[in-house]
N, C-alpha and C positions, 0 to 999 in steps of 0.2 A: 599784448601780443598784435601781432600785425599778418594779417592774412592776406597772401597773394591773391591777386584777382586772374580768373584764367582768362585769356585772350576770348573775347566774344568769337563764336563759330561764323564762319562766311560760307555764304551759298555758294556752291560750284559757280564757277565762269560759265556764261553762256558757251562760250569758245570750248570748254571743257567737254560739256554734255553734246555739243553739235558736233564735235570732231567723229569725221566718219571713220570707220573701219570695217573691215570684210573678213570673214575666213580665208579667202583665197587673196596669194599675192596676184600684182600685174602679171607676171608670168604666169600663173595660172588661167586669169580672166584673157590674157590674148590666146592660151592654147585653147579654150572654151571655144572662142570666135572663130581660131581656124577649123577646129574640129565642127563646128556649125555650118561655115562656108568656106569649103578649100580654096576657092577663087575670090575670095575676099579683098577686099582693096585696103590697103595699111593705114589710109585715112579714115576708114570705115571701122576699123578697129580700133583707133585713137579715140575716136568718137564715143564708141560703145564702151570702152573702158575708162574713158576720162583721163588720157595721158596724151600726150605731146605725139605727133608721127615718130618723131625722132627717138622718142623713148620706145615704140613699137618694134622700130628697126634695130634698136641695140638687144631688146628682148628676144628678137627673133634670131639676131647673131648668137644669145647665149643659148638659146632652145634649138640650133644648127650644130653650134661646138658640141652639146650633149648629146646629139645623134637623135634628137625628140621631133626636129622638125628637118624637112627637106623640101626644097624649092626648084619647082621646074618651070620654066618660062614656056608660055602658050601664047604666040602673039606679040603683043602690048603688054600681055598681063602675066603675072605670075599664079601658080599654082600650087598648095602646099600640102604635102603628104606627110601624115604623122607615125610614128613608129609607136604605137600604144604599148607593144609590149617591154618598152625600157621601164626599169624600175625607177620610182622617185628617189632624189637624190639626199633628201637629209634621212642620217640614220635612223630616227623615229619612226619614220613613214618607207624606208626602203626595201621593206618587205613586201610594198603595193607596187601596181603598175600604175601607168599613164592612163591604161584603161579604166582602173580600177576608181581613179580620181575622175575622169569624165563622166564616167558611170554614175556618179553621184549628181550629176549635175543635167546632161542630157537626156532625151527621150529615148526611148528603146530604138524607135526608127530611125534618129541619129546615130547611135550606137552600131546598130546593122548597117547601115551604110558605111560607117568608118570601117567596119570589119571586112567588109566586101570590097571594098577599094583595092585598086592594084598597088 
């Protein structure tokens, strides 16, 4: 009687263990950056999130199209206003607002500043 030999188990590759992931998407990270500093430069957002400046521009376009972010020009810079009353987009989280999401990440003083913003 012949027994089949099981293939030897391999240890997970270093790439699988080291593959980074986070609970928030890049859209969420960009939103947090804008909430922390409404006058932030896109270059700085890109560096903080770990994506390209072009990717930040695309995400800002998505957020603006959804009515979550509005851009206002101030001299040579942009200033961003967030509509924190907007519901989140996915059906699983649609019962929550942008403010609830930001409330999990930001400090109270940052949230108060957002609420008091014009």
